[in-house]
C-alpha positions as CSV (number, residue, x, y, z in Angstrom):
1,X,9.7,-12.4,3.7
2,X,8.3,-10.0,1.4
3,X,10.8,-6.3,2.3
4,X,8.3,-3.6,3.5
5,X,8.9,-0.4,1.2
6,X,7.7,3.8,3.2
7,X,8.3,6.6,4.5
8,X,9.9,5.3,6.9
9,X,13.3,6.4,8.6
10,X,15.2,3.5,9.1
11,X,15.2,0.2,7.7
12,X,16.6,-3.2,7.1
13,X,19.2,-4.7,4.7
14,X,15.6,-6.6,3.5
15,X,14.2,-3.0,2.6
16,X,17.4,-1.5,0.7
17,X,17.3,-4.0,-1.9
18,X,14.1,-3.9,-2.0
19,X,14.6,-0.3,-2.5
20,X,17.2,-0.7,-4.8
21,X,15.2,-3.1,-7.6
22,X,12.3,-1.3,-7.8
23,X,14.4,1.5,-8.5
24,X,16.7,0.3,-10.8
25,X,13.5,-1.4,-12.2
26,X,12.3,2.4,-13.2
27,X,15.3,3.5,-14.1
28,X,15.6,0.6,-17.0
29,X,12.0,0.9,-17.7
30,X,12.3,5.0,-18.3
31,X,15.6,4.4,-19.8
32,X,13.8,2.1,-22.7
33,X,11.8,5.5,-23.3
34,X,14.1,7.5,-23.2
35,X,17.0,6.3,-25.6
36,X,14.2,6.7,-28.3
37,X,14.9,10.2,-28.1
38,X,18.7,10.4,-27.6
39,X,20.2,8.2,-29.5
40,X,17.9,8.9,-32.2
41,X,19.0,12.5,-32.6
42,X,22.4,12.0,-34.1
43,X,20.3,9.5,-36.3
44,X,18.7,11.8,-37.9
45,X,20.3,12.0,-41.4
46,X,20.3,8.4,-41.7
47,X,16.2,8.4,-41.3
48,X,16.5,10.9,-44.2
49,X,18.5,8.7,-46.4
50,X,17.5,5.6,-45.8
51,X,13.5,6.3,-45.6
52,X,13.6,8.5,-48.8
53,X,12.2,11.7,-47.0
54,X,12.1,15.0,-46.3
55,X,13.9,17.5,-43.2
56,X,10.3,18.4,-42.6
57,X,8.5,14.5,-42.3
58,X,11.6,13.9,-40.3
59,X,11.0,16.6,-38.1
60,X,7.4,16.2,-38.0
61,X,8.5,12.4,-36.9
62,X,9.3,14.2,-34.1
63,X,7.2,16.6,-33.2
64,X,4.7,13.5,-33.0
65,X,6.9,11.3,-30.7
66,X,6.8,14.3,-28.3
67,X,3.7,15.4,-28.1
68,X,2.0,11.9,-27.8
69,X,4.2,11.7,-25.0
70,X,2.3,15.2,-23.7
71,X,-1.0,13.5,-24.7
72,X,0.5,10.0,-22.9
73,X,1.1,11.8,-19.7
74,X,-2.0,13.5,-19.2
75,X,-3.8,10.4,-19.8
76,X,-1.8,7.5,-18.4
77,X,-1.3,9.8,-15.0
78,X,-4.9,10.1,-14.4
79,X,-5.9,6.7,-15.3
80,X,-3.1,5.4,-12.9
81,X,-4.8,7.8,-9.6
82,X,-7.8,5.2,-10.7
83,X,-6.4,1.6,-12.0
84,X,-3.3,1.8,-10.0
85,X,0.6,3.3,-10.9
86,X,1.7,-0.1,-12.0
87,X,-0.6,-1.8,-14.0
88,X,-0.1,1.9,-16.2
89,X,3.4,1.2,-15.9
90,X,2.8,-2.3,-17.6
91,X,1.0,-0.5,-20.8
92,X,4.2,1.8,-20.6
93,X,6.1,-0.9,-21.1
94,X,3.9,-2.7,-23.8
95,X,3.5,0.5,-25.7
96,X,6.5,1.0,-26.0
97,X,8.0,-2.4,-27.5
98,X,5.1,-2.3,-30.4
99,X,6.5,0.9,-31.3
100,X,9.6,-0.1,-31.4
101,X,9.1,-2.9,-33.6
102,X,7.3,-0.9,-35.9
103,X,10.6,1.1,-35.9
104,X,12.5,-1.5,-36.9
105,X,10.5,-2.8,-39.1
106,X,9.3,0.6,-41.2
107,X,9.3,0.6,-44.9
108,X,8.5,4.3,-45.1
109,X,8.9,6.9,-43.3
110,X,4.0,7.1,-42.4
111,X,5.0,3.3,-40.8
112,X,7.4,5.2,-38.9
113,X,6.5,7.7,-38.1
114,X,3.5,5.2,-36.3
115,X,6.2,3.4,-34.7
116,X,7.6,7.0,-32.7
117,X,3.5,7.7,-32.1
118,X,3.3,4.9,-30.0
119,X,7.0,5.3,-28.3
120,X,5.8,8.3,-27.6
121,X,3.0,7.3,-25.6
122,X,5.2,5.5,-23.1
123,X,6.3,8.6,-21.9
124,X,4.4,8.3,-19.4
125,X,6.4,6.4,-17.3
126,X,8.4,8.9,-16.0
127,X,5.6,10.3,-14.4
128,X,4.0,7.2,-13.2
129,X,7.7,6.5,-11.2
130,X,7.6,9.8,-9.7
131,X,4.5,9.7,-7.9
132,X,5.2,5.7,-7.3
133,X,8.1,6.8,-5.5
134,X,6.5,9.8,-3.6
135,X,4.3,7.4,-1.8
136,X,7.0,5.1,-1.0
137,X,9.8,7.3,0.0
138,X,10.5,10.4,2.3
139,X,10.8,13.9,1.2
140,X,15.0,13.2,1.0
141,X,13.8,10.2,-0.6
142,X,12.2,11.5,-2.9
143,X,14.8,14.3,-3.2
144,X,17.6,11.5,-3.9
145,X,16.0,9.0,-6.6
146,X,14.4,12.0,-8.3
147,X,17.7,12.7,-9.1
148,X,18.6,9.7,-10.5
149,X,15.5,9.2,-12.4
150,X,15.5,12.2,-13.5
151,X,19.3,11.8,-14.5
152,X,18.0,9.3,-17.1
153,X,16.1,11.8,-19.5
154,X,18.9,13.2,-20.6
155,X,20.0,8.8,-22.0
156,X,22.6,6.3,-20.3
157,X,25.9,9.0,-19.0
158,X,26.0,10.1,-22.9
159,X,27.0,6.4,-24.2
160,X,23.8,6.1,-26.0
161,X,25.0,9.4,-27.8
162,X,27.7,7.8,-29.3
163,X,26.4,4.2,-29.5
164,X,23.4,6.5,-32.1
165,X,26.1,8.3,-33.9
166,X,27.2,4.8,-34.4
167,X,24.3,2.7,-34.9
168,X,24.0,5.7,-38.0
169,X,27.4,5.9,-39.4
170,X,27.0,1.0,-39.4
171,X,24.1,-0.6,-39.2
172,X,21.3,2.9,-39.4
173,X,18.8,4.1,-37.3
174,X,16.7,0.7,-37.4
175,X,20.1,-0.8,-34.5
176,X,18.4,2.2,-32.1
177,X,14.8,0.5,-31.7
178,X,16.9,-2.8,-31.5
179,X,18.8,-1.5,-28.1
180,X,15.5,0.4,-27.0
181,X,12.9,-3.3,-27.1
182,X,15.8,-5.2,-25.2
183,X,15.9,-2.6,-22.8
184,X,11.9,-1.8,-22.6
185,X,11.2,-6.0,-22.2
186,X,14.4,-6.0,-19.0
187,X,12.3,-3.3,-17.3
188,X,9.5,-5.0,-17.9
189,X,10.2,-7.3,-16.3
190,X,11.5,-5.8,-13.4
191,X,9.0,-3.7,-13.1
192,X,5.8,-6.5,-12.2
193,X,8.7,-8.1,-10.1
194,X,10.2,-5.2,-8.0
195,X,7.0,-1.8,-8.1
196,X,4.7,-2.6,-5.2
197,X,1.3,-2.0,-6.0
198,X,0.4,1.6,-4.6
199,X,-3.3,1.7,-4.0
200,X,-5.1,3.8,-5.9
201,X,-6.3,7.0,-5.2
202,X,-9.6,7.5,-6.8
203,X,-10.5,4.3,-7.5
204,X,-14.0,4.8,-8.5
205,X,-13.9,7.7,-10.3
206,X,-14.7,7.7,-14.1
207,X,-12.2,8.5,-17.1
208,X,-12.9,11.8,-19.3
209,X,-12.8,9.6,-22.2
210,X,-14.4,13.1,-24.2
211,X,-11.9,15.8,-22.6
212,X,-8.9,13.1,-24.1
213,X,-10.3,13.1,-27.2
214,X,-10.3,17.3,-27.2
215,X,-7.3,18.2,-26.1
216,X,-5.3,15.0,-28.3
217,X,-7.3,16.7,-31.8
218,X,-6.5,20.3,-30.4
219,X,-2.3,19.8,-29.5
220,X,-1.8,17.2,-33.0
221,X,-3.9,20.0,-34.7
222,X,-1.4,23.2,-34.0
223,X,2.2,21.4,-33.5
224,X,1.2,20.0,-36.8
225,X,0.5,22.5,-38.4
226,X,3.6,24.9,-36.6
227,X,6.0,22.1,-37.9
228,X,4.0,21.8,-41.4
229,X,3.0,25.7,-42.1
230,X,7.0,26.3,-43.8
231,X,6.7,23.5,-46.4
232,X,2.6,23.3,-47.2
233,X,2.3,27.4,-47.1
234,X,1.5,28.8,-44.2
235,X,-2.0,30.7,-45.4
236,X,-2.3,27.4,-47.5
237,X,-6.0,25.5,-46.1
238,X,-4.1,22.1,-45.3
239,X,-2.1,24.2,-42.7
240,X,-5.1,26.7,-41.3
241,X,-7.2,23.8,-41.5
242,X,-5.0,21.9,-38.5
243,X,-4.2,24.8,-37.1
244,X,-7.2,26.7,-36.4
245,X,-8.9,22.6,-35.8
246,X,-6.9,22.7,-33.6
247,X,-7.6,25.9,-31.7
248,X,-11.1,25.5,-32.1
249,X,-10.6,21.5,-29.7
250,X,-8.4,23.3,-27.3
251,X,-11.9,25.9,-26.5
252,X,-13.8,22.5,-26.0
253,X,-11.9,21.1,-23.7
254,X,-11.5,24.0,-21.7
255,X,-15.1,24.1,-22.1
256,X,-16.0,20.4,-21.0
257,X,-12.8,20.3,-18.9
258,X,-15.8,23.0,-16.4
259,X,-18.6,20.2,-16.2
260,X,-16.7,16.4,-16.3
261,X,-17.3,14.7,-13.9
262,X,-13.4,13.5,-13.2
263,X,-11.7,16.1,-15.3
264,X,-8.7,14.8,-16.7
265,X,-7.3,18.8,-16.0
266,X,-8.7,20.1,-12.8
267,X,-9.2,23.9,-13.6
268,X,-9.0,25.0,-10.2
269,X,-5.2,23.1,-10.5
270,X,-4.2,25.3,-13.6
271,X,-5.5,28.4,-12.3
272,X,-3.7,28.6,-9.5
273,X,0.1,30.1,-9.2
274,X,1.5,27.3,-8.3
275,X,0.3,25.4,-11.1
276,X,0.4,27.9,-14.3
277,X,3.4,29.3,-14.0
278,X,5.0,26.6,-13.5
279,X,4.2,24.6,-16.9
280,X,5.0,27.5,-19.2
281,X,8.0,27.4,-17.5
282,X,8.4,23.9,-18.1
283,X,7.1,23.8,-22.1
284,X,9.2,26.3,-22.4
285,X,12.4,24.9,-21.3
286,X,11.6,22.2,-23.3
287,X,10.7,24.4,-26.1
288,X,14.2,26.2,-26.0
289,X,16.8,23.9,-25.1
290,X,15.4,20.6,-26.3
291,X,14.5,21.9,-29.5
292,X,18.1,23.5,-30.2
293,X,19.2,20.0,-28.6
294,X,17.9,17.5,-30.8
295,X,17.3,18.7,-34.3
296,X,19.1,22.2,-34.5
297,X,22.2,21.3,-33.5
298,X,22.2,18.0,-34.6
299,X,21.0,18.6,-38.4
300,X,24.1,21.8,-38.3
301,X,27.0,20.3,-36.8
302,X,26.3,17.2,-40.1
303,X,25.5,19.3,-42.4
304,X,28.9,19.8,-44.8
305,X,27.1,22.9,-46.3
306,X,26.4,25.4,-44.4
307,X,26.9,23.6,-41.1
308,X,30.6,21.6,-39.4
309,X,30.0,18.7,-41.5
310,X,30.7,16.6,-38.8
311,X,30.2,12.6,-39.6
312,X,27.2,11.3,-36.4
313,X,29.3,9.2,-33.9
314,X,31.5,13.4,-33.9
315,X,28.6,15.1,-33.5
316,X,27.4,12.9,-30.7
317,X,30.7,13.0,-28.8
318,X,30.9,16.8,-28.9
319,X,27.6,18.0,-28.7
320,X,25.2,15.0,-26.8
321,X,27.3,13.8,-24.9
322,X,28.6,16.1,-22.1
323,X,25.0,17.2,-21.5
324,X,23.8,13.8,-20.5
325,X,27.7,12.9,-18.6
326,X,27.6,16.2,-17.4
327,X,23.7,15.6,-17.0
328,X,23.8,11.7,-14.8
329,X,26.0,14.0,-12.0
330,X,24.6,17.0,-11.6
331,X,20.7,15.3,-11.1
332,X,21.3,13.4,-8.5
333,X,22.9,16.1,-6.6
334,X,20.5,18.7,-7.4
335,X,17.7,15.8,-5.8
336,X,19.5,15.9,-2.8
337,X,19.6,20.0,-3.0
338,X,16.3,20.2,-4.3
339,X,13.8,19.2,-0.4
340,X,17.0,21.4,1.4
341,X,16.8,24.9,-0.5
342,X,12.8,25.2,-1.8
343,X,12.6,23.5,-5.0
344,X,11.0,26.8,-6.6
345,X,14.8,28.3,-6.3
346,X,15.9,25.2,-7.9
347,X,13.7,26.5,-10.7
348,X,14.2,29.5,-11.6
349,X,18.3,29.5,-10.3
350,X,18.1,27.2,-13.5
351,X,16.3,28.8,-16.2
352,X,18.2,32.0,-15.7
353,X,21.4,30.0,-16.2
354,X,20.2,27.7,-19.0
355,X,18.9,30.9,-21.3
356,X,22.6,33.1,-20.4
357,X,24.5,29.7,-21.5
358,X,22.2,29.7,-25.0
359,X,23.1,33.0,-25.4
360,X,26.9,32.2,-25.9
361,X,25.7,28.8,-28.0
362,X,24.0,31.6,-30.0
363,X,25.7,33.6,-31.0
364,X,28.8,31.4,-31.5
365,X,27.2,28.6,-33.2
366,X,29.9,27.9,-35.9
367,X,32.6,28.8,-33.5
368,X,33.1,24.5,-32.9
369,X,34.3,24.7,-29.3
370,X,32.6,27.7,-27.7
371,X,29.4,26.1,-29.0
372,X,31.0,22.3,-27.4
373,X,31.1,24.4,-24.5
374,X,28.0,25.9,-23.9
375,X,26.6,22.9,-24.5
376,X,28.3,20.8,-21.5
377,X,27.6,24.0,-19.0
378,X,23.4,23.2,-19.6
379,X,24.0,19.8,-18.3
380,X,24.0,21.2,-14.7
381,X,21.6,23.8,-15.9
382,X,19.5,21.6,-18.0
383,X,19.6,18.6,-17.3
384,X,20.3,19.0,-13.3
385,X,18.7,21.7,-12.7
386,X,15.7,22.3,-14.6
387,X,14.8,18.8,-14.8
388,X,15.1,17.4,-11.6
389,X,13.2,21.2,-10.4
390,X,10.7,20.9,-12.5
391,X,9.5,17.2,-11.6
392,X,10.1,17.7,-8.5
393,X,7.8,20.9,-8.0
394,X,5.8,19.1,-9.7
395,X,5.1,16.2,-7.4
396,X,5.2,17.9,-4.3
397,X,2.9,20.7,-4.6
398,X,0.4,19.0,-6.1
399,X,-3.2,18.3,-3.9
400,X,-2.5,15.7,-1.8
401,X,-6.0,14.5,-2.4
402,X,-5.1,15.0,-6.4
403,X,-1.4,13.4,-6.4
404,X,-1.9,12.6,-10.3
405,X,-3.2,16.2,-11.4
406,X,0.1,18.3,-11.0
407,X,3.0,15.6,-12.0
408,X,0.8,14.5,-15.0
409,X,0.4,18.2,-16.2
410,X,3.7,18.7,-15.6
411,X,4.6,15.9,-17.8
412,X,2.5,16.2,-20.0
413,X,3.7,20.5,-20.9
414,X,7.8,18.6,-20.9
415,X,6.3,16.7,-24.6
416,X,4.1,19.9,-25.3
417,X,7.5,21.9,-24.5
418,X,9.4,19.6,-26.9
419,X,7.2,18.7,-29.7
420,X,6.8,23.0,-29.9
421,X,9.8,23.2,-29.9
422,X,10.9,20.7,-32.6
423,X,7.9,22.0,-34.6
424,X,9.1,25.7,-34.4
425,X,13.2,24.5,-35.5
426,X,11.8,22.9,-37.4
427,X,9.8,24.9,-39.4
428,X,11.7,27.9,-39.1
429,X,15.1,25.2,-40.8
430,X,12.3,24.4,-43.5
431,X,11.3,28.1,-44.1
432,X,15.1,29.2,-44.3
433,X,15.8,26.1,-47.0
434,X,16.8,26.8,-51.3
435,X,16.5,24.9,-53.1
436,X,19.9,22.8,-52.0
437,X,18.5,22.8,-48.7
438,X,18.8,24.2,-45.2
439,X,20.7,27.7,-45.1
440,X,22.3,28.9,-42.1
441,X,20.0,31.7,-42.0
442,X,17.4,29.2,-41.3
443,X,20.0,27.4,-38.5
444,X,20.5,31.1,-37.4
445,X,16.9,31.9,-36.2
446,X,16.3,28.5,-35.5
447,X,18.4,29.4,-32.6
448,X,16.6,32.9,-32.0
449,X,13.2,30.9,-31.6
450,X,15.1,28.4,-28.7
451,X,16.4,31.4,-27.0
452,X,12.4,33.8,-27.3
453,X,11.4,30.4,-25.7
454,X,14.5,30.2,-22.6
455,X,13.7,34.3,-21.8
456,X,9.4,33.8,-21.4
457,X,10.6,31.0,-19.1
458,X,12.7,32.6,-16.6
459,X,10.0,35.7,-16.9
460,X,7.2,32.8,-15.9
461,X,9.8,30.6,-13.1
462,X,10.1,33.7,-11.0
463,X,6.0,34.0,-11.0
464,X,5.6,30.5,-9.0
465,X,3.7,30.7,-6.4
466,X,6.1,30.2,-3.8
467,X,5.8,27.1,-1.7
468,X,3.7,27.3,2.3
469,X,6.2,26.7,5.4
470,X,3.8,25.3,7.2
471,X,2.7,22.6,3.9
472,X,6.2,22.2,2.8
473,X,7.1,21.1,7.3
474,X,4.3,18.7,7.3
475,X,5.6,17.2,3.9
476,X,8.2,16.2,5.9
477,X,6.4,14.0,8.3
478,X,5.9,10.0,7.3
479,X,2.6,9.3,5.2
480,X,2.3,6.1,3.5
481,X,4.1,2.5,4.5
482,X,3.2,-0.3,1.5
483,X,4.1,-4.0,1.6
484,X,6.4,-4.6,-1.9
485,X,4.4,-8.0,-2.9
């Protein structure tokens, strides 16, 4: 018999088994993508050394990875409204595996970057998982499941960061992508077997390929210009060409959305206070916190000249593992808390706490143990409150007739924020470098930039529209029952 999955108040053992299999499959599917971010961070110096490249080029690979994550989430989330969630999850898995193989066999930084671009596209797996769960579960059930999925957003309880450092110190960065490929294959099998087919919500709509092209060109131009401006020269024709061309493409994108039959971004939704302050908060949170966690601190902690001079393993154990380990615990707890006190409250509290913690991390960058304690605290405020709260708020406040609109936008803003943060950090570190490499001032300026982004995030979170009590009450009612095939 096929178990029934849905918004029901009680269930049989087969219901629970089906839901457990579905959730485990989603966890493995998103983990295959996520460890490419968390495991690779401590291995960035190894990438630079083995591929004979520069800090700026390594930073560009990270920028493009998260940029493609943004574009993939907008594109595939909207496509899933028309084609179904499960088919798009399968596409994500295949794209991730292809990107991993390119990175495993990359002979140079150019092929490596191509692989990172494909890997980034698969980030849509997160948004697709949230959308599927929201359609299948009660609000309380969704909160719990969202917390578990979000916990994976920080990696595998810190084990992956340590493993990434160990792999970098022994066999090299390529081993990381072998691990990701194995997990992605298992996740793909699980998705095909356990995830039910959620009916498309706008099956007859036409896909806005022109809008996607303009958005992709615009974001790429702006973010690559920011990432490479310091090394190319801010006034160079190449930098100005990327920046101005990107801005022009984004203007064309906005104009095209007003006349598109099925726009990638619903301008009416975007103009609402339930949308734009949330999206700014997401961009600034990821830009500030993730940019520092994924680039500035890994490079600084392993810099023997002006940094802490630690090995990749030690740096991962001290500065990455605590965030991930605590996040694995705090994210599910936040998922339970969100429906009770409100997702907006969770986001505002997390944004304020993130900023306060980063003040200590920024001004005590050379104090190893204060830095450790600060980053560990981010496991609660960033790994728990913000990542879970931002996702929960986007999914539960989206228009009912376009469930993928706001969550897809918000998922894209995760990628935009991460790529923006890394681009700015890379630019600051490169601008502060001398003939021998990065300087202390470069790292410090990168942290100041992160702190400024987080401050903007606090202000924008306060502007997020409070949910309508009647709408919130209506969301508590069962809405959809689907059969698992």
